[in-house]
C-alpha positions in Angstrom: 19.2 0.7 -4.0 16.9 3.3 -2.7 14.6 3.3 -5.6 14.6 -0.4 -5.7 13.9 -0.8 -1.8 11.0 1.7 -2.0 9.5 -0.1 -5.1 9.7 -3.5 -3.0 8.0 -1.8 0.1 5.2 -0.4 -2.2 4.6 -3.8 -3.6 4.5 -5.3 -0.2 2.0 -2.8 0.9 -0.2 -3.3 -2.2 -0.2 -7.0 -2.1 -0.4 -7.3 1.9 -3.7 -7.3 3.9 -5.1 -6.4 7.2 -6.2 -9.1 9.6 -9.8 -8.8 8.4 -8.9 -9.6 4.8 -8.9 -6.1 3.5 -6.5 -5.9 0.6 -3.3 -3.6 1.0 -4.2 -1.7 -2.2 -7.8 -1.1 -0.9 -6.3 0.0 2.5 -3.9 2.3 1.0 -6.8 4.2 -0.9 -8.5 4.5 2.5 -5.5 6.1 4.2 -5.5 8.6 1.3 -1.9 7.8 0.4 -0.1 10.4 -1.7 3.3 12.0 -2.2 5.3 8.7 -2.1 9.0 9.3 -1.9 11.9 6.9 -2.0 14.2 7.2 0.9 17.8 6.0 1.4 16.6 2.9 2.9 12.8 2.6 2.3 9.7 4.6 1.6 7.8 7.6 2.9 4.3 9.0 2.1 1.7 11.2 3.3 -1.6 9.8 4.6 -5.1 11.4 5.1 -6.5 8.6 7.4 -9.5 8.9 9.9 -7.3 8.8 12.9 -4.0 10.3 11.7 -3.1 13.0 8.8 0.5 13.2 8.4 3.4 11.1 7.2 4.6 7.4 7.3 8.2 6.4 6.9 9.1 2.8 6.4 12.7 2.0 7.0 14.0 -1.3 5.7 16.8 -3.0 8.0 18.7 -5.3 5.5 20.8 -7.1 8.2 17.8 -8.0 10.2 15.2 -8.4 7.2 12.5 -6.4 8.9 11.1 -2.7 9.0 10.9 0.1 11.4 7.7 2.1 10.8 7.3 5.7 12.0 3.9 7.7 11.8 4.0 11.4 12.3 1.2 13.9 12.4 1.0 17.1 10.1 3.1 19.0 12.8 5.9 16.2 12.3 5.3 14.9 15.9 6.1 11.3 16.3 2.7 9.5 17.0 3.6 5.8 16.4 6.7 3.9 16.0 6.9 0.2 15.4 10.2 -1.4 15.3 10.9 -5.1 14.1 7.9 -5.3 11.9 7.7 -8.0 9.1 6.5 -7.3 5.6 3.4 -9.5 6.2 2.5 -7.0 9.4 3.1 -3.7 7.5 -0.5 -3.1 6.4 -2.1 -4.0 9.5 0.2 -1.7 11.6 -0.2 1.2 9.6 -4.1 0.5 9.2 -4.4 0.3 13.1 -2.5 3.7 13.3 -3.8 5.5 10.4 -7.4 4.4 9.9 -9.0 2.0 12.4 
């Protein structure tokens, strides 16, 4: 399940968009996404954004059908934590924390 969940989250990010219409795949390039890794219930990756350089962890909460998103700096200090995010909000939430 972990690889399937990670793949689904990646697709949701790629095909999502920000509120201004920027496609998720373009936003991910702006964030400098690299080192993608499947987690037991989600996806993690490194970012090199203009606001934060560090790690993003997206955890899928199956029973609730939404996500928790945690964003850490390079020293692994938690900088942002979003609970209860829906797939259509993922790109905007991450973009606002990492890049905008």
